[in-house]
RODO-2510 file (C-alpha; in nm, 4 decimals, decimal comma):
residues 264
     n   res          X          Y          Z
     1     m     4,1628    -1,0375    -2,6158
     2     a     4,1812    -0,9006    -2,9716
     3     p     4,4552    -1,1322    -3,1139
     4     s     4,2926    -1,4538    -2,9876
     5     g     3,9476    -1,3322    -3,0927
     6     l     4,0689    -1,2484    -3,4416
     7     l     4,2428    -1,5858    -3,4649
     8     v     3,9208    -1,7707    -3,3758
     9     t     3,7296    -1,5537    -3,6247
    10     g     3,9711    -1,6474    -3,9027
    11     a     3,9545    -2,0157    -3,8119
    12     s     3,5746    -2,0002    -3,8071
    13     f     3,5690    -1,8334    -4,1483
    14     a     3,7880    -2,1080    -4,2935
    15     a     3,5844    -2,3840    -4,1247
    16     f     3,2490    -2,2636    -4,2575
    17     r     3,3882    -2,2092    -4,6064
    18     g     3,5341    -2,5596    -4,5884
    19     l     3,1998    -2,6997    -4,4749
    20     h     3,0263    -2,5438    -4,7733
    21     w     3,2890    -2,6889    -5,0044
    22     g     3,2555    -3,0293    -4,8392
    23     l     2,8786    -3,0310    -4,8906
    24     q     2,9387    -3,0079    -5,2646
    25     l     3,0781    -3,3603    -5,2460
    26     l     2,7543    -3,4945    -5,0959
    27     p     2,4390    -3,5677    -5,2961
    28     t     2,1614    -3,3094    -5,2901
    29     p     1,7997    -3,4299    -5,2480
    30     g     1,6364    -3,4645    -5,5864
    31     s     1,3600    -3,2194    -5,4997
    32     a     1,6219    -2,9518    -5,4261
    33     a     1,8418    -3,0285    -5,7265
    34     q     1,7375    -2,7098    -5,9052
    35     d     1,8860    -2,4937    -5,6312
    36     r     2,1812    -2,6873    -5,4974
    37     w     2,3732    -2,3793    -5,3862
    38     k     2,0851    -2,2554    -5,1707
    39     w     2,0471    -2,6008    -5,0151
    40     r     2,4164    -2,6077    -4,9199
    41     n     2,4090    -2,2490    -4,7982
    42     i     2,1125    -2,3131    -4,5690
    43     c     2,2670    -2,6345    -4,4353
    44     v     2,5798    -2,4402    -4,3355
    45     s     2,3617    -2,1716    -4,1760
    46     l     2,1761    -2,4427    -3,9830
    47     v     2,5033    -2,5734    -3,8389
    48     h     2,5969    -2,2223    -3,7249
    49     s     2,2577    -2,1598    -3,5677
    50     l     2,2586    -2,4906    -3,3795
    51     l     2,6108    -2,4325    -3,2510
    52     t     2,5861    -2,0706    -3,1427
    53     g     2,2205    -2,0726    -3,0356
    54     a     2,2610    -2,3771    -2,8119
    55     g     2,5939    -2,2421    -2,6887
    56     a     2,4395    -1,9069    -2,5935
    57     l     2,1465    -2,0687    -2,4114
    58     l     2,3729    -2,3101    -2,2227
    59     g     2,6245    -2,0375    -2,1460
    60     l     2,3693    -1,7976    -2,0037
    61     s     2,2207    -2,0797    -1,7967
    62     l     2,5583    -2,1736    -1,6492
    63     y     2,6924    -1,8177    -1,6249
    64     p     2,4004    -1,5773    -1,5674
    65     q     2,6523    -1,3074    -1,4760
    66     m     2,6754    -1,2355    -1,8494
    67     a     2,3195    -1,0999    -1,8392
    68     a     2,3669    -0,9297    -1,5021
    69     d     2,6811    -0,7494    -1,6244
    70     p     2,6729    -0,7527    -2,0068
    71     i     2,9783    -0,5251    -2,0330
    72     h     3,2405    -0,6981    -1,8170
    73     g     3,0935    -1,0245    -1,6886
    74     h     3,1896    -1,3163    -1,9101
    75     p     3,4054    -1,6315    -1,9064
    76     p     3,6835    -1,6675    -2,1689
    77     w     3,4904    -1,9203    -2,3771
    78     a     3,2095    -1,6689    -2,4379
    79     l     3,4414    -1,4603    -2,6557
    80     v     3,5167    -1,7714    -2,8594
    81     l     3,1443    -1,8224    -2,9235
    82     v     3,1069    -1,4642    -3,0457
    83     a     3,4154    -1,4948    -3,2686
    84     i     3,2804    -1,8162    -3,4231
    85     s     2,9621    -1,6302    -3,5137
    86     v     3,1514    -1,3396    -3,6716
    87     g     3,3555    -1,5844    -3,8786
    88     y     3,0352    -1,7485    -4,0010
    89     f     2,8737    -1,4201    -4,1092
    90     l     3,1889    -1,3221    -4,2980
    91     a     3,1991    -1,6647    -4,4666
    92     d     2,8302    -1,6495    -4,5552
    93     g     2,8706    -1,3011    -4,6986
    94     a     3,1593    -1,4196    -4,9147
    95     d     2,9521    -1,7178    -5,0267
    96     m     2,6624    -1,4956    -5,1328
    97     l     2,8897    -1,2549    -5,3202
    98     w     3,0439    -1,5502    -5,5058
    99     n     2,7155    -1,7182    -5,6011
   100     q     2,4635    -1,4337    -5,6287
   101     t     2,4423    -1,0901    -5,7817
   102     l     2,4549    -0,7867    -5,5567
   103     g     2,0905    -0,7202    -5,6377
   104     q     1,9921    -1,0640    -5,5106
   105     a     2,2013    -1,0542    -5,1937
   106     w     2,2003    -0,6918    -5,0784
   107     e     1,9365    -0,7375    -4,8053
   108     l     2,1196    -1,0185    -4,6298
   109     l     2,4550    -0,8508    -4,6898
   110     c     2,3291    -0,5379    -4,5103
   111     h     2,2056    -0,7580    -4,2246
   112     h     2,5423    -0,9352    -4,2025
   113     l     2,7290    -0,6036    -4,2092
   114     v     2,5300    -0,4702    -3,9141
   115     v     2,5720    -0,7930    -3,7166
   116     v     2,9469    -0,8187    -3,7818
   117     s     2,9954    -0,4528    -3,6867
   118     c     2,8175    -0,5040    -3,3539
   119     l     2,9772    -0,8363    -3,2616
   120     s     3,3247    -0,7228    -3,3663
   121     t     3,3108    -0,4581    -3,0935
   122     a     3,3177    -0,7344    -2,8339
   123     i     3,6068    -0,9147    -3,0064
   124     l     3,8243    -0,6064    -3,0483
   125     s     3,7585    -0,4529    -2,7060
   126     g     3,6990    -0,7585    -2,4881
   127     h     3,3895    -0,5856    -2,3469
   128     y     3,0163    -0,6275    -2,4173
   129     v     3,0694    -1,0006    -2,4640
   130     g     2,7728    -1,0838    -2,2410
   131     f     2,5556    -0,8487    -2,4458
   132     s     2,6713    -1,0237    -2,7633
   133     v     2,5987    -1,3686    -2,6187
   134     v     2,2423    -1,2599    -2,5368
   135     s     2,2050    -1,1557    -2,9015
   136     l     2,3086    -1,5060    -3,0106
   137     l     1,9892    -1,6420    -2,8538
   138     l     1,8260    -1,5243    -3,1769
   139     e     2,0009    -1,8141    -3,3489
   140     l     1,7628    -2,0560    -3,1758
   141     n     1,4862    -1,9052    -3,3858
   142     s     1,7129    -1,9062    -3,6909
   143     t     1,7461    -2,2842    -3,6481
   144     c     1,3714    -2,3193    -3,7068
   145     l     1,3828    -2,0724    -3,9944
   146     h     1,6536    -2,2744    -4,1684
   147     l     1,4659    -2,6015    -4,1150
   148     r     1,1556    -2,4404    -4,2629
   149     k     1,3516    -2,3296    -4,5701
   150     l     1,4966    -2,6765    -4,6181
   151     l     1,1468    -2,8263    -4,6049
   152     l     1,0294    -2,5744    -4,8649
   153     l     1,3228    -2,6557    -5,0920
   154     s     1,2567    -3,0298    -5,0573
   155     r     0,8870    -2,9821    -5,1439
   156     q     0,7707    -3,0968    -4,7994
   157     a     0,4999    -2,8320    -4,7661
   158     p     0,2248    -2,8848    -4,6775
   159     s     0,3065    -3,1706    -4,4392
   160     l     0,2994    -3,2487    -4,0685
   161     a     0,6722    -3,1768    -4,0405
   162     f     0,6273    -2,8398    -4,2093
   163     s     0,3321    -2,7468    -3,9854
   164     v     0,5255    -2,8348    -3,6703
   165     t     0,8268    -2,6398    -3,7952
   166     s     0,6122    -2,3359    -3,8801
   167     w     0,4579    -2,3240    -3,5328
   168     a     0,7995    -2,3807    -3,3731
   169     t     0,9343    -2,0947    -3,5842
   170     l     0,6634    -1,8577    -3,4621
   171     a     0,7049    -1,9683    -3,0985
   172     t     1,0831    -1,9308    -3,0976
   173     l     1,0536    -1,6016    -3,2837
   174     a     0,8576    -1,4607    -2,9907
   175     l     1,0620    -1,6282    -2,7155
   176     f     1,4180    -1,6211    -2,8486
   177     r     1,4071    -1,3292    -3,0913
   178     l     1,1614    -1,0624    -2,9794
   179     v     1,2190    -1,1105    -2,6041
   180     p     1,6017    -1,0833    -2,6249
   181     l     1,5719    -0,7870    -2,8626
   182     g     1,3373    -0,6152    -2,6175
   183     w     1,5707    -0,6877    -2,3253
   184     m     1,8750    -0,5553    -2,5127
   185     s     1,6887    -0,2411    -2,6205
   186     l     1,5737    -0,1728    -2,2650
   187     w     1,9233    -0,2312    -2,1264
   188     l     2,0796     0,0019    -2,3835
   189     i     1,8303     0,2765    -2,3018
   190     r     1,8838     0,2432    -1,9269
   191     q     2,2634     0,2139    -1,9418
   192     h     2,3345     0,4577    -2,2240
   193     h     2,5395     0,6747    -1,9864
   194     q     2,7882     0,3863    -1,9427
   195     v     2,8255     0,3198    -2,3137
   196     p     3,0130     0,5423    -2,5623
   197     i     2,7756     0,7350    -2,7855
   198     a     2,9175     0,5695    -3,0990
   199     l     2,8327     0,2254    -2,9599
   200     v     2,4867     0,3418    -2,8536
   201     i     2,4206     0,4519    -3,2122
   202     l     2,5687     0,1313    -3,3565
   203     g     2,3797    -0,0924    -3,1152
   204     g     2,0568     0,1024    -3,1546
   205     t     2,0800     0,0810    -3,5327
   206     g     2,1367    -0,2933    -3,5158
   207     l     1,8476    -0,3500    -3,2752
   208     v     1,6051    -0,1418    -3,4813
   209     t     1,7114    -0,3131    -3,8041
   210     v     1,6886    -0,6679    -3,6692
   211     g     1,3727    -0,5902    -3,4713
   212     a     1,1867    -0,4516    -3,7721
   213     t     1,3015    -0,7439    -3,9848
   214     s     1,1905    -0,9928    -3,7186
   215     i     0,8410    -0,8479    -3,6865
   216     t     0,7980    -0,8403    -4,0640
   217     l     0,9246    -1,1966    -4,0868
   218     g     0,6823    -1,3186    -3,8216
   219     v     0,3860    -1,1600    -3,9963
   220     r     0,4847    -1,3099    -4,3324
   221     i     0,5199    -1,6596    -4,1884
   222     l     0,1929    -1,6284    -3,9956
   223     v     0,0097    -1,5263    -4,3119
   224     s     0,1694    -1,7760    -4,5515
   225     d     0,1910    -2,0814    -4,3246
   226     v    -0,1093    -2,0436    -4,0944
   227     l    -0,3762    -1,8129    -4,2314
   228     r    -0,3507    -1,9123    -4,5989
   229     s    -0,3288    -2,2830    -4,5163
   230     r    -0,6697    -2,2902    -4,3476
   231     p    -0,9337    -2,4694    -4,5556
   232     r    -1,1776    -2,2354    -4,7249
   233     p    -1,5497    -2,3168    -4,7402
   234     p    -1,6733    -2,3951    -5,0927
   235     i    -1,8936    -2,1481    -5,2750
   236     p    -2,2285    -2,3271    -5,3241
   237     e    -2,3227    -2,1480    -5,6462
   238     h    -2,0305    -2,2902    -5,8447
   239     k    -1,8695    -2,6286    -5,8898
   240     e    -1,5040    -2,6934    -5,8018
   241     t    -1,2620    -2,9311    -5,9621
   242     k    -0,9667    -3,0931    -5,7904
   243     g    -0,6777    -2,8510    -5,7505
   244     t    -0,8857    -2,5451    -5,8454
   245     r    -1,1348    -2,3135    -5,6847
   246     t    -1,3902    -2,0909    -5,8538
   247     c    -1,3856    -1,7156    -5,8153
   248     c    -1,7003    -1,5114    -5,7603
   249     d    -1,7012    -1,4266    -6,1308
   250     g    -1,7000    -1,7934    -6,2287
   251     e    -1,3358    -1,8095    -6,3500
   252     p    -1,1321    -2,1081    -6,2242
   253     v    -0,8224    -2,0130    -6,0263
   254     t    -0,5446    -2,2524    -5,9269
   255     r    -0,5018    -2,2967    -5,5522
   256     d    -0,2226    -2,1034    -5,3836
   257     d     0,0972    -2,3044    -5,3797
   258     l     0,1920    -2,3525    -5,0153
   259     t     0,5532    -2,4122    -5,1081
   260     l     0,5949    -2,0379    -5,1560
   261     s     0,9576    -1,9585    -5,0857
   262     l     1,0029    -1,6542    -4,8657
   263     k     1,3236    -1,4634    -4,8262
   264     d     1,3327    -1,4675    -4,4450
***
């Protein structure tokens, strides 16, 4: 299993790096011209999320044995899906190191390191592939997250498309991120006697890290996209001008910019 898995990982790394290079040849939307690298980076991430998220959902639907026996039950193509994902995270990490400072990228680099460490266990051992495929369901939520970022970069917030994407992001976060994370955590607790202690620690660390990040992310999106976007009733004692609101002390304050870019 290891040689073929490593070969697919290397091919995936080269393909995603090539995709990022190829996007440099295409025009960037004018509204995103100030951050062309981020636009390209998110587009590549969107391709990965669509591919692996849809692949995981289809695979688990056609081969539910992967969830019934996450250690041994998997078809050969499932390992390929996991290896493709590892290659992407390595390529994305290299892309961030090349285009950002360590201070800018350290959060996502830590996330990628944890994910690669966990998924690589399946590639190197040929076991826990089903468990890894379940974790790729999170990419269905990442698809919405990447679309939301692209809309922010293209100055499409607020808009109907952005509102739909925000609600879809919150819905898929609950269904395809928190539910799989809860299932994996419960399985690891129940089956810890079948799993080497080193893998229990590694898997537990990954689940806690991604779980905490996911909850924080959901709260931030709920606050910025839903709660802050609700219209506020005017204060009758003071006049308002277009684009401003008046504070209780009478000082004009510019309205919150709903295109706030969050580091998800």
